[in-house]
C-alpha positions as CSV (number, residue, x, y, z in Angstrom):
1,X,1.9,-19.2,1.8
2,X,4.6,-18.1,-0.9
3,X,3.3,-18.2,-4.4
4,X,5.2,-20.0,-7.3
5,X,6.7,-18.0,-10.1
6,X,3.7,-19.1,-12.2
7,X,1.1,-18.0,-9.7
8,X,3.0,-14.6,-9.1
9,X,2.7,-14.1,-13.2
10,X,-0.9,-14.9,-13.3
11,X,-1.5,-12.7,-9.9
12,X,0.2,-9.9,-11.8
13,X,-1.8,-10.2,-14.9
14,X,-5.2,-10.6,-12.9
15,X,-4.2,-7.5,-10.8
16,X,-3.7,-5.5,-14.0
17,X,-7.0,-6.6,-15.4
18,X,-8.9,-5.9,-12.0
19,X,-7.6,-2.5,-12.2
20,X,-8.4,-1.8,-15.7
21,X,-11.9,-3.1,-15.7
22,X,-12.5,-1.7,-12.2
23,X,-14.5,-4.9,-11.4
24,X,-13.9,-7.4,-9.1
25,X,-14.9,-10.1,-11.6
26,X,-12.8,-11.6,-14.5
27,X,-13.5,-14.7,-16.4
28,X,-10.8,-17.9,-16.4
29,X,-10.9,-17.2,-20.3
30,X,-9.9,-13.5,-19.9
31,X,-7.1,-14.3,-17.5
32,X,-5.9,-17.3,-19.4
33,X,-5.7,-14.9,-22.6
34,X,-4.1,-12.0,-20.9
35,X,-1.5,-14.3,-19.1
36,X,-0.9,-16.3,-22.4
37,X,-1.5,-19.6,-21.0
38,X,-4.1,-22.1,-21.3
39,X,-7.4,-22.4,-19.2
40,X,-6.0,-25.5,-17.6
41,X,-3.0,-23.7,-16.4
42,X,-5.1,-21.4,-14.4
43,X,-6.7,-24.4,-12.2
44,X,-3.5,-26.3,-12.3
45,X,-2.0,-23.4,-10.4
46,X,-5.0,-23.9,-7.6
47,X,-6.4,-20.2,-8.5
48,X,-10.3,-20.2,-7.7
49,X,-11.8,-17.6,-10.2
50,X,-14.4,-17.0,-7.2
51,X,-12.1,-15.9,-4.7
52,X,-9.3,-14.6,-7.0
53,X,-10.0,-11.0,-6.5
54,X,-9.7,-11.2,-2.5
55,X,-6.9,-13.5,-2.7
56,X,-4.8,-10.9,-4.6
57,X,-6.0,-8.3,-2.6
58,X,-4.8,-10.0,0.6
59,X,-1.6,-11.0,-0.7
60,X,-0.9,-7.6,-1.8
61,X,-1.6,-5.9,1.6
62,X,0.4,-8.7,3.4
63,X,3.3,-8.5,1.1
64,X,3.7,-4.7,0.9
65,X,3.3,-4.2,4.7
66,X,5.9,-7.0,5.4
67,X,8.4,-5.4,2.9
68,X,8.0,-2.0,4.5
69,X,8.6,-3.5,8.1
70,X,11.7,-5.2,6.7
71,X,13.1,-2.0,5.2
72,X,12.6,-0.1,8.3
73,X,14.5,-2.7,10.1
74,X,15.4,-1.6,13.9
75,X,14.2,2.4,13.3
76,X,12.4,3.0,16.6
77,X,11.0,6.4,16.0
78,X,7.4,6.3,14.9
79,X,7.6,9.4,13.0
80,X,10.5,8.2,10.7
81,X,8.8,4.9,10.3
82,X,5.4,6.6,9.1
83,X,7.0,9.1,7.0
84,X,9.4,6.4,5.4
85,X,6.4,3.9,4.6
86,X,4.2,6.5,3.1
87,X,6.8,7.5,0.6
88,X,7.4,4.1,-0.1
89,X,3.7,3.5,-1.0
90,X,3.7,6.4,-3.0
91,X,7.1,5.6,-4.9
92,X,5.9,1.9,-5.6
93,X,2.6,3.3,-7.1
94,X,4.7,5.3,-9.6
95,X,7.1,2.3,-10.5
96,X,4.1,0.0,-10.6
97,X,1.3,1.6,-12.0
98,X,-1.1,-1.4,-12.3
99,X,-0.4,-2.0,-8.6
100,X,-1.1,1.8,-7.6
101,X,-4.5,1.6,-9.7
102,X,-5.6,-1.6,-8.1
103,X,-5.3,0.1,-4.6
104,X,-7.0,3.3,-5.6
105,X,-9.9,1.5,-7.2
106,X,-10.5,-1.1,-4.3
107,X,-8.8,0.2,-1.1
108,X,-12.0,1.3,0.5
109,X,-14.5,-1.5,-0.9
110,X,-12.3,-4.5,-0.3
111,X,-12.0,-5.9,3.2
112,X,-8.8,-7.6,2.6
113,X,-7.4,-4.3,1.4
114,X,-8.5,-2.5,4.4
115,X,-5.5,-4.6,6.2
116,X,-3.0,-2.1,4.4
117,X,-4.2,0.3,7.0
118,X,-5.5,-1.6,10.1
119,X,-3.8,-4.9,10.4
120,X,-1.1,-6.0,12.8
121,X,1.8,-5.0,10.3
122,X,0.0,-2.1,9.2
123,X,1.0,1.5,10.2
124,X,-1.7,1.4,12.8
125,X,0.6,0.1,15.7
126,X,3.3,2.6,14.8
127,X,0.8,5.4,15.1
128,X,-0.3,3.8,18.5
129,X,3.2,3.5,19.7
130,X,3.8,7.2,18.6
131,X,0.8,8.4,20.6
132,X,1.7,6.4,23.8
133,X,5.4,7.7,23.7
134,X,3.9,11.2,23.4
135,X,5.5,11.7,19.9
136,X,2.1,12.5,18.5
137,X,-0.1,14.9,20.4
138,X,-3.6,13.9,18.8
139,X,-6.2,12.8,21.4
140,X,-6.7,8.9,21.7
141,X,-10.3,9.1,20.7
142,X,-9.2,10.7,17.4
143,X,-7.2,7.5,16.4
144,X,-9.7,6.2,14.0
145,X,-9.9,9.9,12.1
146,X,-6.0,9.8,12.1
147,X,-5.8,6.4,10.2
148,X,-8.6,7.5,7.8
149,X,-6.5,10.7,7.3
150,X,-3.4,8.5,6.5
151,X,-5.0,6.1,4.3
152,X,-7.0,8.8,2.4
153,X,-4.0,11.0,2.0
154,X,-1.8,8.2,0.6
155,X,-4.6,7.2,-1.9
156,X,-4.7,10.7,-3.0
157,X,-1.3,11.3,-3.5
158,X,-1.1,8.0,-5.4
159,X,-3.9,9.2,-7.7
160,X,-2.2,12.4,-8.4
161,X,1.1,10.6,-9.2
162,X,-0.7,8.1,-11.7
163,X,-2.6,11.1,-13.4
164,X,0.8,13.0,-14.1
165,X,-0.2,15.8,-11.7
166,X,2.7,15.4,-9.2
167,X,6.1,13.4,-9.1
168,X,6.2,10.6,-6.8
169,X,9.1,12.4,-4.8
170,X,6.9,15.6,-4.5
171,X,3.4,13.8,-3.5
172,X,5.1,11.3,-1.1
173,X,7.2,13.8,0.5
174,X,4.8,16.9,0.7
175,X,1.9,14.3,2.2
176,X,4.3,12.9,4.7
177,X,5.3,16.3,5.8
178,X,1.6,17.5,6.3
179,X,0.6,14.2,8.3
180,X,3.4,14.4,10.6
181,X,2.6,18.1,11.4
182,X,-1.1,17.2,11.7
183,X,-0.2,14.5,14.2
184,X,1.8,17.0,16.3
185,X,5.4,17.1,15.2
186,X,7.2,20.5,14.8
187,X,6.9,21.9,11.5
188,X,10.6,22.0,10.9
189,X,11.1,18.7,12.0
190,X,8.3,17.3,10.0
191,X,10.0,19.0,6.8
192,X,13.4,17.3,7.7
193,X,12.0,13.8,8.3
194,X,9.9,13.7,5.3
195,X,13.1,14.5,3.1
196,X,15.4,12.1,4.4
197,X,16.9,9.5,1.8
198,X,14.5,7.0,0.9
199,X,15.8,3.6,1.1
200,X,15.2,1.0,-1.4
201,X,12.0,-1.3,-0.6
202,X,13.5,-4.7,0.2
203,X,12.4,-7.9,-1.2
204,X,10.9,-10.8,1.2
Protein backbone atom coordinates (compact mmCIF):
# COMPACT_ATOMS: atom_id res chain seq x y z
CA UNK A 1 0.00 0.00 0.00
CA UNK A 2 1.40 3.39 -1.02
CA UNK A 3 1.58 5.90 1.83
CA UNK A 4 0.25 9.44 1.57
CA UNK A 5 2.70 12.31 2.04
CA UNK A 6 1.30 12.88 5.53
CA UNK A 7 1.69 9.21 6.47
CA UNK A 8 5.24 9.20 5.09
CA UNK A 9 6.14 12.22 7.22
CA UNK A 10 4.71 10.63 10.36
CA UNK A 11 6.45 7.32 9.57
CA UNK A 12 9.76 9.14 9.18
CA UNK A 13 9.31 10.84 12.54
CA UNK A 14 8.33 7.56 14.22
CA UNK A 15 11.36 5.82 12.73
CA UNK A 16 13.59 8.52 14.23
CA UNK A 17 11.93 8.16 17.65
CA UNK A 18 12.26 4.37 17.62
CA UNK A 19 15.94 4.64 16.67
CA UNK A 20 16.70 7.26 19.33
CA UNK A 21 14.86 5.47 22.14
CA UNK A 22 15.92 1.96 21.19
CA UNK A 23 12.39 0.91 22.05
CA UNK A 24 9.57 -0.46 19.93
CA UNK A 25 7.01 1.54 21.92
CA UNK A 26 6.22 5.22 21.53
CA UNK A 27 3.07 7.02 22.61
CA UNK A 28 0.68 8.87 20.34
CA UNK A 29 1.45 12.04 22.29
CA UNK A 30 5.19 11.62 21.66
CA UNK A 31 4.65 10.98 17.98
CA UNK A 32 2.21 13.85 17.53
CA UNK A 33 4.53 16.27 19.32
CA UNK A 34 7.61 15.22 17.35
CA UNK A 35 5.64 15.33 14.09
CA UNK A 36 4.21 18.75 14.85
CA UNK A 37 0.61 17.56 14.44
CA UNK A 38 -2.42 17.04 16.65
CA UNK A 39 -3.11 13.61 18.16
CA UNK A 40 -6.19 13.32 15.99
CA UNK A 41 -4.04 13.61 12.88
CA UNK A 42 -2.26 10.39 13.81
CA UNK A 43 -5.56 8.53 14.02
CA UNK A 44 -6.95 10.25 10.91
CA UNK A 45 -4.01 8.86 8.95
CA UNK A 46 -5.04 5.33 9.95
CA UNK A 47 -1.88 4.74 11.99
CA UNK A 48 -2.36 2.18 14.74
CA UNK A 49 0.00 2.78 17.70
CA UNK A 50 -0.13 -0.92 18.60
CA UNK A 51 1.25 -2.02 15.24
CA UNK A 52 3.18 1.10 14.25
CA UNK A 53 6.64 -0.36 14.84
CA UNK A 54 6.07 -3.49 12.75
CA UNK A 55 4.22 -1.45 10.11
CA UNK A 56 7.23 0.81 9.73
CA UNK A 57 9.71 -2.07 9.81
CA UNK A 58 7.75 -3.94 7.14
CA UNK A 59 7.43 -0.87 4.94
CA UNK A 60 11.15 -0.10 5.33
CA UNK A 61 12.20 -3.59 4.26
CA UNK A 62 9.84 -3.73 1.30
CA UNK A 63 10.75 -0.24 0.11
CA UNK A 64 14.53 -0.64 0.29
CA UNK A 65 14.62 -4.02 -1.41
CA UNK A 66 12.26 -2.83 -4.15
CA UNK A 67 14.44 0.23 -4.82
CA UNK A 68 17.60 -1.88 -5.02
CA UNK A 69 15.94 -4.32 -7.44
CA UNK A 70 14.69 -1.44 -9.60
CA UNK A 71 18.17 0.12 -9.66
CA UNK A 72 19.85 -3.17 -10.60
CA UNK A 73 17.52 -3.49 -13.60
CA UNK A 74 18.47 -6.30 -15.96
CA UNK A 75 21.94 -6.90 -14.48
CA UNK A 76 22.36 -10.68 -14.52
CA UNK A 77 25.67 -11.19 -12.69
CA UNK A 78 24.89 -12.35 -9.15
CA UNK A 79 28.18 -10.99 -7.82
CA UNK A 80 27.63 -7.52 -9.25
CA UNK A 81 24.05 -7.47 -7.96
CA UNK A 82 25.14 -8.43 -4.44
CA UNK A 83 28.06 -6.00 -4.25
CA UNK A 84 25.97 -3.13 -5.60
CA UNK A 85 23.11 -3.81 -3.19
CA UNK A 86 25.45 -3.96 -0.21
CA UNK A 87 27.04 -0.64 -1.09
CA UNK A 88 23.62 0.96 -1.59
CA UNK A 89 22.60 -0.06 1.92
CA UNK A 90 25.74 1.45 3.44
CA UNK A 91 25.46 4.64 1.40
CA UNK A 92 21.83 5.14 2.37
CA UNK A 93 22.67 4.70 6.05
CA UNK A 94 25.18 7.53 5.64
CA UNK A 95 22.68 9.75 3.83
CA UNK A 96 19.76 8.93 6.18
CA UNK A 97 21.31 8.26 9.57
CA UNK A 98 17.96 7.65 11.34
CA UNK A 99 17.21 4.94 8.78
CA UNK A 100 20.60 3.38 9.43
CA UNK A 101 20.25 3.51 13.21
CA UNK A 102 16.79 1.95 13.04
CA UNK A 103 18.17 -1.01 11.09
CA UNK A 104 21.17 -1.41 13.40
CA UNK A 105 18.99 -1.42 16.51
CA UNK A 106 16.22 -3.73 15.36
CA UNK A 107 17.39 -5.82 12.38
CA UNK A 108 17.82 -9.02 14.39
CA UNK A 109 14.86 -8.57 16.74
CA UNK A 110 12.10 -7.55 14.34
CA UNK A 111 10.45 -10.26 12.26
CA UNK A 112 9.51 -7.66 9.66
CA UNK A 113 13.08 -6.40 9.31
CA UNK A 114 14.34 -9.95 8.83
CA UNK A 115 12.73 -9.63 5.39
CA UNK A 116 15.69 -7.44 4.46
CA UNK A 117 17.72 -10.64 4.18
CA UNK A 118 15.23 -13.47 3.72
CA UNK A 119 12.26 -12.42 1.58
CA UNK A 120 11.69 -13.14 -2.10
CA UNK A 121 12.93 -9.65 -3.01
CA UNK A 122 15.95 -9.74 -0.68
CA UNK A 123 19.53 -10.70 -1.66
CA UNK A 124 18.66 -14.36 -0.98
CA UNK A 125 17.38 -15.25 -4.49
CA UNK A 126 20.46 -13.66 -6.09
CA UNK A 127 22.78 -15.57 -3.76
CA UNK A 128 20.98 -18.82 -4.59
CA UNK A 129 21.17 -18.03 -8.32
CA UNK A 130 24.90 -17.39 -7.99
CA UNK A 131 25.35 -20.73 -6.28
CA UNK A 132 23.28 -22.58 -8.89
CA UNK A 133 25.27 -21.02 -11.74
CA UNK A 134 28.59 -21.86 -10.03
CA UNK A 135 29.40 -18.15 -9.69
CA UNK A 136 29.85 -18.86 -5.99
CA UNK A 137 31.64 -21.90 -4.61
CA UNK A 138 30.35 -22.27 -1.06
CA UNK A 139 28.42 -25.44 -0.24
CA UNK A 140 24.64 -25.45 -0.42
CA UNK A 141 24.37 -26.45 3.24
CA UNK A 142 26.25 -23.23 4.09
CA UNK A 143 23.54 -20.96 2.63
CA UNK A 144 22.06 -19.93 5.98
CA UNK A 145 25.52 -19.11 7.32
CA UNK A 146 26.32 -17.11 4.18
CA UNK A 147 23.13 -15.03 4.56
CA UNK A 148 23.98 -14.48 8.24
CA UNK A 149 27.46 -13.38 7.20
CA UNK A 150 26.04 -10.91 4.68
CA UNK A 151 23.49 -9.48 7.14
CA UNK A 152 25.97 -9.16 9.99
CA UNK A 153 28.64 -7.63 7.78
CA UNK A 154 26.29 -5.02 6.33
CA UNK A 155 24.99 -4.04 9.77
CA UNK A 156 28.52 -3.78 11.17
CA UNK A 157 29.56 -1.63 8.22
CA UNK A 158 26.59 0.66 8.79
CA UNK A 159 27.54 0.94 12.47
CA UNK A 160 31.13 1.88 11.55
CA UNK A 161 29.83 4.60 9.25
CA UNK A 162 27.33 6.00 11.76
CA UNK A 163 30.01 6.11 14.47
CA UNK A 164 32.46 7.87 12.17
CA UNK A 165 35.05 5.09 12.04
CA UNK A 166 34.78 4.59 8.27
CA UNK A 167 33.47 6.53 5.30
CA UNK A 168 30.50 4.93 3.58
CA UNK A 169 32.58 4.46 0.44
CA UNK A 170 35.36 2.58 2.22
CA UNK A 171 33.03 0.55 4.44
CA UNK A 172 30.73 -0.49 1.61
CA UNK A 173 33.51 -1.25 -0.84
CA UNK A 174 35.63 -3.24 1.59
CA UNK A 175 32.81 -5.40 2.91
CA UNK A 176 31.49 -6.08 -0.60
CA UNK A 177 34.96 -7.17 -1.70
CA UNK A 178 35.51 -9.40 1.33
CA UNK A 179 32.09 -11.05 1.03
CA UNK A 180 32.55 -11.82 -2.65
CA UNK A 181 35.95 -13.33 -1.94
CA UNK A 182 34.50 -15.41 0.91
CA UNK A 183 31.82 -16.72 -1.43
CA UNK A 184 34.29 -17.87 -4.06
CA UNK A 185 34.99 -14.93 -6.36
CA UNK A 186 38.66 -14.55 -7.31
CA UNK A 187 40.44 -11.87 -5.29
CA UNK A 188 41.23 -9.55 -8.23
CA UNK A 189 37.70 -9.78 -9.61
CA UNK A 190 36.15 -9.19 -6.18
CA UNK A 191 38.34 -6.08 -5.84
CA UNK A 192 37.23 -4.77 -9.24
CA UNK A 193 33.50 -5.47 -8.79
CA UNK A 194 33.42 -3.80 -5.37
CA UNK A 195 34.89 -0.61 -6.84
CA UNK A 196 32.61 -0.12 -9.81
CA UNK A 197 30.73 3.14 -10.10
CA UNK A 198 27.72 3.02 -7.79
CA UNK A 199 24.49 4.20 -9.45
CA UNK A 200 21.94 6.39 -7.66
CA UNK A 201 19.30 4.45 -5.72
CA UNK A 202 16.17 4.85 -7.83
CA UNK A 203 12.86 5.94 -6.35
CA UNK A 204 9.80 3.73 -6.73
